[in-house]
N, C-alpha and C positions, 0 to 999 in steps of 0.2 A: 502494500499500499504504499509507504514512504516513497520506495522506487518511483510509483506513477505518479506520484506527486511532484517529485522530483523533476521525471520526466516532464509533467504538463509545463512546469513552470520554466524549464531551459529544454526547448523544443530541437533549437541548432548546435547544442552540444550533445544532442540525443541523437540526432537525425547522424552526425558526424563521428559517434563513437559504431553505430548501429553498420552504419554504409563501410566506414574503415575495416570492420571484420567482416563484412561479407565481401566486399573487394580483396580482402588476403584471403579469403578461403577458396574464392575463383582464381584467383591466381593462382595459388596452389593446387588446382584442380585441372589447370590448363587450360580455363575460360576466360585467356586475356582479353577478348573483343571483348566478351561481357561484362566482365569487372570494368573496361575503360569507358565504357556506354554509361553504365551505373553512377562511376565516378564522375563523367564529364556532366551528367546529371544534375546530380547532387551538388558538386562544386559550381555548376552554373548560377544555381539557383542561392546559393550563398554570394556568391559574385552579384548576381540582380539585389539580394536583401542589403549589400555593403554598399554597392552603389546610391541605389536610393537613399540612405540614411546618410551618405557620406552628402551628398547634394543639400539634404534639407541641411545639415551640417554648416554649409558654407555658406547656404543662403541666411544662414543665423549668425555669421561671421564668425564660425568655429572650424577652425585647421585643426584634423585630429589625423592619429597615427592609422588609420586606418587604410589609407591611401597605399600606404605601402604594401602592407596585405593581400589588398585587390590587385595591386599590378602583379606581385609575386603570385597569385592563385591564377591570374589569366595566364602571363608569363609559364607558368610550369604546364598549362594546360594546352598549349600553345606547340609546345616542345615534345608532347608526350608522356610527361612525368606526373602521370595521377596520382602515383599513389605521396609524392611529394604534396601532390595539391592539397588532398586530405589530409595531411601533417596540418597544413598551414590552419587549413576549419578548426581542427583540432585546438588549436594554439589560441586562435582568435575568439573563439566562443567560448574556450574554456576563462580566459582572460574575464572576458566581460559576465559570464555567470559567476564568477568568484569576487567581482566588484559588489555584483547585486545582492550576494549572498552577504557580505559586510556589509551593508548597509539593512540588510533586510533582518539583519542579528542584531544590531543597536535599536533598530526601532522597538521588538520585540521585549526588549528589555525595560523598554520607558514606557508610564502611563500616557495613554494616547487621548485618552476623554476628559472634559472638566467635570468630574462627577461631581463636583464642588458647588455646582451652578442649581441653585430652587427648582423646581422641575414644577411642585403643586402649590396651591398656597390657600389658609381655611379660610374660608367665607363666613362672617356672622350672619346672616338676615334679623330683618325689622323685629320679627317674630323672637322674644327674650326667652321663650323656649326650647326653641329648634336648636337641634345641633350644627355644630360645623358643617358645612360644605365646601370638600376638595374640588377644587379645581386649576385646570393646568394654568400656570402661572400670566402666560402667554393672554389668557382673555382675564385677567385683573384689569380693570377699567381704573379712573380716578373717582374719590368716594366713597368707593366700595371699604366697608369694615373688615377684618381682618384678624385673626385669632395668632398669636405667633407661641408657641408653646418652647414650654423649656427645652436650650439648648440647640434652639433650631436657628437656623440662618433666616434673616428676614428676607422675604421674596423680592419685595420692591419697597420703593422710599416711601415715608408716611410720617404721619403725625402720632406720637403719641397719644394715646385716651387712656391707659391706666396709671392710676396716681404716682408711680413711679417706678424705675425699671434699670437694669445695670446690664450692659453690653460689651463685648468683646468686640473691640474695634480694630486691634491688631491684622486682622487682614487687608485693613483698608487704609488705616493710617501708619501702621507699624508699633501704634505706643501698645506697649507691654500690659497694662493693668486696667480693668475694667472701667468704663465712663458713667457714669451716672445721667441719667434722664430723667425727666418729670414732665406731666403731662404738658402738652402742647409742645414740647422739644420735639423737632425733626429726627426721624430714624432712618437712616442710612440701608439702601439693600444690601448686603453681602457680611452684613454685622453679626453676629452669635448673639442670641437673647441669653439672657442669664436665668439662674434658678427659676423663675416662677413665670406663669403664662402672662401673656401682655396680650392689648388691644392695640392695633394702630388704624388709623384711616388713609388710604393710600393717595398720596401726591402726584406719581406720573403710571404711566403702563409700564412695564415691564422692560421694553426697549429702549424709553427713556431716561431707567435706573441709575443709579450707582454702580453697581455692580457690573451690569451688561455695558455697558460705558467704557470701564475696563478691559471689558472683554473684546470691544471693540478694537480699542485703543493694540491691544495684542496682534490679532488678526491684522491690523493695517502697519504696524513697526515688524511685524513677518515677512509681507508682502515686501515692503521697500527693502527689503536685503538683497544686495547682488550675490549670485551665485557663486559659488566657488569650482573653477578650473581644474580639470584632473589635471594633478601634478605632471603627468609623463608625456600630455599632451605639450610641456612647455617646451619638450624637446625636438616634436614632431617636426616643425621645417627644417631644422638644421639635419636630424636625423634622415630624415628623407630624403632632402637635394644630397650631402655625403654617399648615402647608399645608392639612389641613382645615377651619380656622379661615376662611383667606381665602377658599377654594373655597366652602365653605359661605352666606359675608357672598354673595360673586358672583352664586349662583344666589338667594338670595333679593331681594336689587336688581335683577337680571334678571328673574326669575318665570322661568326657562328651564334647565330639567334640564343643557342643552350647555355652558351658563356653565361649572357645575359640574366638566365632563369638561374642559376648554378648559384651568381653571388646573390640574387635576390630571395632564394631560399634561405640566407643566413642574413639576410638585411628585417626577416618578418619581425615587426617590433612587439614578438610575446614578451621577453623580459622586462619592457618597457609597460605594458598592459598588463602583466602578472605582478611585478615585482612590488611597486607602488601598494597596490590594493591589500597584498597578504602582509607589508610592510604595519598598514592603517589597519588588517584587522588584527594585527597582534598589539597594536597600541590599545586599541579598542578593547582586547579581552584584557591586557594587563592593568589598562585603569578602572575597568570593573571589580577586578579583586582588590584594588587599591580603596574602593570604596565609591568610584566614581564612572555613573554610567553616561557616556559620549554618546551624541546622536548620529555619529558620522565621520567619515574620512577627513571631510574636508574642518570641523572643529578641529578636532586635534591639529592639523597644520594651522590652525587660528591660534591655539593656545602655545603653539611652538613660536610664536610671532608676537605675540602679546607687547604691549610695550607702557599700557595704562591700566591703572586698576581702580573700581570703585566699588566699594562697600556699602551696603543698606547697615543699620545700627541694630534694632531690634530684633532677634533671633539668629543675626548673623555675626557679628563680633560682640555681640551678647550672648548671655544663654536663652534670652527671651523667657525667664521666670525667677522673679524677684526672689534673693534671699537676704536672710538677717546678717546683718555686718552688724549689728549692737543691741544691748538690751540696756534702758536708761533705767532702773528702778528709781522709783520715788517711796517715802513715808516709810523706810527703814524696812524695807522688804526685801528681802532677798534676790539677786537677778535671778537665779537659776529655779527659784521658786516662782518667781513673777512668769518666766519662760513656760517653766511645766503647766503651771493651771491657764496661761493664756493658751498654751497647746493643745491640751485637755481641752479646753473648750471650742478649739476650732476643729476638733474633731467632727462638730456638727456645722461647720461653714463651708458654703460650697466657692468660697472668695477666692479669687488668684492669690491673695498674700496668706491665708490659711492655709494652703499646701507649703509656703515658704518656713514658716511658722512651725505647724508639725516635724517639717523635716529637719528643722535645726536642734530641736527639741528631741530627737531620735540621736542626731548625729553626737548629741552632747551627751548623750547617756540617760537621759532622763525617763524616768517612766510614765506614763500618760494614763490618768486616770478616767473612770469611766462616768457619764451626768447622769444625776437622777432624775432630771430635768433638763432640756436645751430648748430655746427657741434661735431663731433667725434670724432679723426683721431686715428683710431685703434693701440694700445698697449700703445699710447701717453698720450694723454688726450682729455679734451674736451675744446672748446670755445663756450661763448655764451654772446648774449648780453641781461643785464640783466638791468629794467629801465635805458635803455641807455648808460650804462656803458659795457664795452669788458673785460667778466671775463674769464681768463683761468685759469682750473686747471690741473695737469696730473706730467709727472718725470717732475726732475729738469733739464735735457736739453729741453725737449720741453718747459717749461715753460720760460728759459731759450734764448732762441730762437726769443721768443718773447719780452722778459724782460729782458734785461740786465745786469741789478742790481740784478737778484738772485741771493743768496746765500746759500750755502746747509747746512743745519741742522745737530746737532749731532746727532744721534740715538744709545740706548739700544739694546743690544742683544733682538730680538724678533719684534723689532719696525718698521713700515713703515713709511712714511711719502708720503702725497700729497701736491703737493706744486701750490701756487696762487698767479697771476698777476692781477690787476685791473688797467684797463686802459693803459697797457704797462709798469707798474711800480709793483716790485715786492711788495706784501702785508703778504706774510707770510708762513708758512705751518703750516697742518694739521695731528699731532703723531697719528698713530693709534696701535695698536698691537692685537692679539687674544688672547683676554681676558680669564683669568681661569674660568672654571665651578664653579658659587658663593657656589657649594657643593660638590668642589670635597679635599677640606682639610677635611672635615668633613671624606666622605666616606673613605680616608686614614688613618685618625687617629680609625674610627671605623674599620675599618677592623683589624689594630693593636691591639683594646682593645676585637677584639676577637680573638685573638690569631694567627691570622694569621701571621707567621713569616718572611717572606720576602717578601718587597714592591719593585717592579721594574719597569723602563720606559723604553719601545720597541719602536724607534720611527724612522722613516728617515729623521728627521728635522737634522738641524745643530745644534753640541753639544753644541755652546753657547748658542740657543734657546734655546735649550730642559733643559739645564742645570740652563737657568732662571726662567723656566717654575718648574720646579721640587723641586727647591729650597723651595720655602714657603710651599710649599705642606707637607714637611717634606717626599717626596721619595727620597733616600740617593742613591739609584743605578740606573744607567742613561747608557743607550746604545742608540747611536744615529748613525745618515748615515747610517741606516740599510738597505737593500735591501730585500725583502719579505724573499729570499732563508736563508738570514742569519736571519732574527728573528725566523724562522723555526726553525733551529741548535741550538739558544740560550736557546728557548724554550724546547726542547726536552733535553738539558742536564740541567735545571734549577732544585735545589731540595732546600728543600722537596717539595714532594709533596703529593696530588695533589695541580696540578697549576689552576687556574683562569687567565686566558685572557682577557682581554675587548679592544674594537677596534671597528669602524666603517667604513673602506675604501676597498677597493677589495684590496688594499695591505695587507689588515689585514686577509683576507679570510684563508690564508696556515696556519697562526700560530692560529688561531682561533681554525680552524680543529684539528690541533696537541696539541692542548694544551688538558688537563683531562677537563676542564669545556670552554669552548669561548662565551662568551657573547657580542652580537652584538648589539652596541646603532642603534635602527633602525630607530626611530624618523627622522632621515636625514642620516642615513648612507647607505650601497650599496645595492644592494640586494643578491649581490655577500657574501659579510659577513653576512646576516642573514640566508642564504643556508649554510653556513660552521660553523655558531655557534651552539651550543648545547642552547642556552636560547639568546632570543631576547628584548632589551629594547624597549615597545612599547611609555614612555615617555620621553621629549628630558631632562631628567635630570640623574645623576650617583646613588641618592638615591636607586631608585629601586634594582640596583647591592648589595646594604649593606644589604637589606629588604629581599631580595633572600636567602642570606648566613642565615641569622635568621628561613627565614622559612624552607628550608632545613633544621638544626640542628631541629627545630620544630617537621617536618614531621618525622623525621627518631627517635625522641623520643618517638611517638606517634605510630609509626609502631611495635618499640620493645615493647613497654609499651601491644599492645594490643595481639600480639606473645605470650609473656610473660602469658598473663591473659588467651588465649586458652591453651596454654599449662597447666597452673598450675589447670585450672577446670575440662580440658581433662584428665589428670594423676590420678588428686581425683577421676574422676565418674569411669575410668578404676578400680581404687582399690575397688570401691564401685560395679562396676559390676563383679569382680572378685568372690564376695561373693552369687551371684547368682540371688540377689533379682532386677535388672533392665532387664526387657525381652529387646528385641533385637531389637524389634519394637519402645518399650519403649524408648531406649538409643537411637534409631535413631530419635526421635521426640527431646530429650533433647539434643542430639549433635545440632539440631538445636537453641534451645534457649543459647548453646554456641558460636555459630557459629552469632545470634543477639548481644551479649554481645560484643564479639571482635568487631564487626562493627560499633557499637554505638559508642564504642571508639575508634576507629580508624577516626571516622567522625569528632573526635576532632581536626584534622590534618586542617579544612576546617576555622577556626577560628583563623589561624594562631597565631604567637607569641604575648604578648605583645611588645609595641615599648619601644624601650630603651630611 
């Protein structure tokens, strides 16, 4: 079954292999005339297909190496060397099949659908007793009342009808901390609802809403990217001219057209057509082993040439989850006790800060206690009875309403605080921050060591917060408070090129598509970012980005070396064949050995570069 699928996918290669076997068997049986006509018919069909494709390429101002193979097939048929012509067919179709396989393999390893995009909406009818009615999101019109359930994505832009709500807007703005909204506030599509069901009244149709506009930006940026020319084709014109010159001189000196065919058999561009795809396939495989799925050989080549790099902040240079950095105890309560009781209460909260508090307590070896009673007040905080004590954790206003002696604590840029009260008295504040990735500084420095001339931060966060993160990392250029469209325009204007952009949220998707190389942090990033990107990092780390640049450079070096090995060997053998001592069929099989040499060398890309 698998062989049948491969045969249908690569019909030219399949036909060439079957024809070669049949012709060889007929020749061994003495049926040379039948074998010759079968070879002429099959090779003639391949010549016609190749010529048509070549004409279409020339009309698109693209000159490739196929013209050499075309001339070689015609020449070998005209002089009666039909076995040699079949070998050329095999090498030509084999190189194209291998290149196609490389791109298909990369595509299989990547997510191809924007499955994060909302598909349905829960419509509330005027009757208070009626249940929500599910409709396709494209059928939602302005003025409808919708129900958004806990943790669901808001399907269209709307106005909040519920008294208050909390939304995770990180996929749009890059801000890792949930945002509180009150009745009457606008809520954008693409944000994630908090722990309570809310009602909204739609402001716009789905096609006009924020999330869908971001997706449109992604498609527009993708369509504006110029296609990458096959590496081997850059050698097409000089190699073709040199080959035809040697073959023409050999024919002129010998006065025999057979000499022309003998030379061109060894000039077939199979080493060039196959070496680069094999090297890039090796680079793709090596990248996957290092935790980076790259979408094609063209991306590998761009990674090798990158000269500028841009990073999003939240979830890219930072971990995307707030970490406890200090416990500021008050009222004579021990700091560990404040943290333990607060973390025990936060077991019953779904707020993003609660996770950071619980994680810090566990990391310090503190034992969390169960609550006799717990209640979370959405967007404000949680109250729990722990070991007979009433513990309140939340926003300063909420805690102050239950503990009047609550005092606000000073916070630096990028810091957040959860306030704690115990038995009606202020007990302190827990200061958190979205920690910088431990490998971020090393990656920035590593890029500089590799000659990346410009490294910048592009973020939707506040300027002070962005600067506080960028400075210790050595990122001297910061562009903050950016909307997705502004990120795209900045990326388009940035020099020198190529530009590498690394991000993780839906808000990063357009700029990832617009950059020369867009890299998405796929471990916890959005599907839209992965769809728009040229490469996806599967590990929750920035180091694979640095490794991908190294792999790109190593792969390009191997590909160029393999191509030059093929060129030098082919030209040397052509000069020998010009003397007439290499028959056409023997030359075709010798050319197979040249192919083997280039392929074996190209496979060095699988080993990857040495770690620095």
